[in-house]
Structure formats: C-alpha cells, structure tokens
C-alpha positions as CSV (number, residue, x, y, z in Angstrom):
1,M,4.6,-10.5,25.9
2,K,8.3,-9.7,26.2
3,F,11.3,-10.4,24.0
4,T,14.9,-10.4,25.4
5,L,17.6,-10.3,22.7
6,L,20.7,-11.8,24.5
7,T,23.2,-10.1,22.3
8,H,26.9,-10.9,21.6
9,S,29.1,-7.8,22.1
10,K,30.3,-7.8,18.5
11,E,26.7,-7.3,17.3
12,F,26.1,-3.9,18.7
13,G,28.2,-2.1,16.1
14,K,27.1,-4.2,13.1
15,R,24.9,-2.6,10.4
16,S,23.6,-6.1,9.5
17,N,22.1,-6.7,13.0
18,T,18.3,-7.1,12.8
19,G,17.8,-6.9,16.6
20,K,17.6,-3.1,16.4
21,L,14.5,-3.5,14.1
22,V,12.8,-5.5,16.8
23,L,13.6,-2.8,19.4
24,E,12.3,-0.1,17.1
25,V,9.0,-1.8,16.3
26,L,8.2,-3.4,19.7
27,G,9.4,-0.6,22.0
28,D,9.1,-1.6,25.7
29,A,8.1,-5.1,24.8
30,A,11.7,-5.8,23.7
31,E,15.0,-5.4,25.3
32,Q,18.6,-5.9,24.1
33,V,20.9,-7.3,26.8
34,R,24.7,-7.7,26.3
35,W,25.7,-11.3,26.9
36,D,28.4,-11.7,29.6
37,R,29.6,-15.2,30.3
38,L,30.4,-14.5,33.9
39,N,27.5,-12.1,34.8
40,P,24.1,-13.3,33.6
41,P,21.5,-10.5,33.3
42,A,19.9,-10.1,36.7
43,G,16.5,-9.1,35.3
44,L,16.4,-12.1,33.0
45,M,17.4,-14.4,35.8
46,E,14.5,-13.1,37.9
47,D,12.1,-13.6,35.0
48,I,13.4,-17.2,34.5
49,E,12.8,-17.9,38.2
50,A,9.2,-16.6,37.9
51,G,8.5,-18.9,34.9
52,G,6.9,-18.5,31.5
53,V,10.2,-17.9,29.8
54,A,11.4,-19.9,26.7
55,L,14.5,-19.9,24.6
56,V,14.1,-19.7,20.8
57,Y,16.9,-21.9,19.6
58,P,17.1,-24.7,17.0
59,G,17.4,-28.2,18.4
60,A,17.4,-31.8,17.3
61,P,14.2,-33.1,15.7
62,D,13.2,-34.9,18.9
63,E,13.6,-31.6,20.9
64,S,11.4,-29.6,18.6
65,D,8.7,-27.8,20.5
66,D,6.7,-25.2,18.4
67,D,3.9,-24.8,20.9
68,L,4.0,-21.2,22.1
69,T,1.2,-21.5,24.7
70,G,2.1,-20.5,28.3
71,I,5.1,-18.4,27.2
72,D,5.0,-14.7,28.0
73,H,8.8,-14.1,27.6
74,F,10.9,-15.2,24.7
75,V,14.7,-15.1,24.8
76,L,16.6,-15.0,21.5
77,I,20.3,-15.2,21.1
78,D,21.3,-12.3,18.8
79,G,24.5,-12.9,17.0
80,T,26.1,-14.9,14.2
81,W,25.4,-18.7,14.4
82,H,28.9,-19.2,15.6
83,E,28.4,-16.6,18.4
84,A,25.0,-18.0,19.2
85,R,26.3,-21.5,19.6
86,K,29.1,-20.2,21.9
87,I,26.6,-18.2,24.0
88,H,24.2,-21.2,24.3
89,Q,27.0,-23.6,25.4
90,R,28.5,-21.2,27.9
91,S,25.3,-20.1,29.6
92,P,24.0,-22.8,32.0
93,Y,20.8,-20.8,32.7
94,L,19.8,-21.1,29.0
95,L,20.2,-24.8,29.0
96,K,17.6,-25.1,31.7
97,L,15.0,-23.1,29.8
98,R,12.1,-24.6,27.8
99,R,13.3,-24.5,24.1
100,V,11.1,-23.5,21.3
101,C,12.1,-24.4,17.8
102,L,10.2,-22.4,15.2
103,K,8.9,-24.1,12.0
104,P,8.6,-21.2,9.5
105,A,6.5,-21.6,6.4
106,G,9.2,-20.3,4.1
107,T,12.9,-19.7,4.0
108,S,14.8,-16.8,5.4
109,R,15.0,-13.6,3.3
110,Y,17.9,-12.3,5.3
111,N,20.8,-11.6,2.9
112,L,23.2,-9.3,4.6
113,R,25.8,-11.9,5.8
114,K,27.6,-14.8,4.3
115,N,27.4,-18.4,5.6
116,Q,23.8,-18.3,6.6
117,K,22.3,-21.6,7.8
118,E,19.8,-22.7,5.3
119,A,16.9,-23.7,7.6
120,C,17.4,-20.9,10.1
121,L,16.0,-17.4,10.5
122,C,17.6,-14.1,11.6
123,T,16.5,-12.4,14.8
124,A,13.8,-10.2,13.3
125,E,12.4,-13.1,11.3
126,C,12.2,-15.2,14.5
127,V,10.3,-12.5,16.2
128,M,7.9,-12.1,13.3
129,E,7.2,-15.8,13.4
130,I,6.4,-15.6,17.2
131,L,4.2,-12.6,16.7
132,R,2.2,-14.3,14.0
133,G,2.0,-17.5,16.1
134,T,0.5,-15.6,19.0
135,G,-2.0,-13.6,16.9
136,R,-0.1,-10.3,17.0
137,N,-0.3,-9.9,13.2
138,E,-0.2,-6.1,13.1
139,E,3.1,-6.0,14.9
140,A,4.5,-8.8,12.7
141,E,3.5,-6.8,9.6
142,Q,5.2,-3.6,10.9
143,L,8.3,-5.6,11.6
144,L,8.2,-7.2,8.2
145,E,7.9,-3.7,6.5
146,R,11.0,-2.5,8.4
147,F,12.9,-5.7,7.7
148,L,12.2,-5.6,3.9
149,A,13.4,-2.0,3.8
150,F,16.5,-3.0,5.8
151,I,17.8,-6.0,3.7
152,R,19.1,-5.8,0.2
153,P,16.6,-6.1,-2.6
154,P,16.5,-9.7,-4.0
155,G,19.2,-10.2,-6.6
156,A,21.3,-7.2,-5.4
157,M,25.0,-8.1,-5.0
158,R,27.0,-7.0,-2.0
159,G,28.7,-3.7,-2.9
160,A,26.7,-3.2,-6.1
161,V,25.6,0.3,-7.1
162,P,21.8,0.4,-7.6
163,G,20.8,1.1,-11.2
164,H,24.1,-0.2,-12.7
C-alpha cells in the first residue's frame, strides 16, 4: 500500500502540517509530492495509468464511496481546505480518479489551525482511518501516538503557557 501526499507549496514550512507525521511513521510507503498546476508528478501519473489509485477527498452524499477494496495507492491533498479545493479543481488528473470519502467514527482531534471544517479530518487522521480500514492497526496506532503528541492537549489555548 502506498500513500501520496499531494502537498501545496505553502505547507512545507508549516509546523501545523501533519503530513510529516505520515512520512515519519510509514517511511517508504508514503511520499510527499509538491503540487504544481502545470507539471503533474510523473511517478503519480504512471501509477494512475496502471490503476488501483484513489483520491481521498470529500464529495456529495451521492458520490460517497467508502469501500477501500482494490485500492493499493491513496492520494491525499495535503493543505488547508481552501488550498485543497484549489488543487482539486485545477488538477484534471485528480478529477478522473476514483474518489473515496471516509466516514470516520468520531470527529477530528486536530486543533492547530482555525477554520476547520466540522466533518473533515486532517491528513494524518485520514491516513489513520485508511490504515484501520485495511487492517493495518499497528501502523494506525503508531501514527495516532505521534499525532496525539503533535497536537495541543485538549483545552489548551493557542499561545497559552503550560501550567499557567
């Protein structure tokens, strides 16, 4: 199984980006590729042609497909929701991919950015859902541990000093 994080250029320097956690935990099973509107990633294009690739991206209720069978390569757009929408709309090759809409059991725990969409997950949480959904529970738990250490403790305010 392979994960490609199609990453907006602004995300590479952000401390709040969870894509780096995915790379740390999954190693060679994950790659982070800088999105370029004019130059789609050659390796990803080859994989798409070979088949078995799906895009993890929310859709309308009638487009929802949470069946992960037959997929050996997941593409996730790694950026803010505004950036992700732009990448999705400006990348014709993504529009042709089978789309998987995850149906998580709970809500997102991600708390490092403002204006989060209520029913959506961050990149690391999406990968955890896929790992669990494909029986790779040990890797999902490793990623969850890294993720929980990465986010702010529940109730902590942005900029607050711990213990005060």
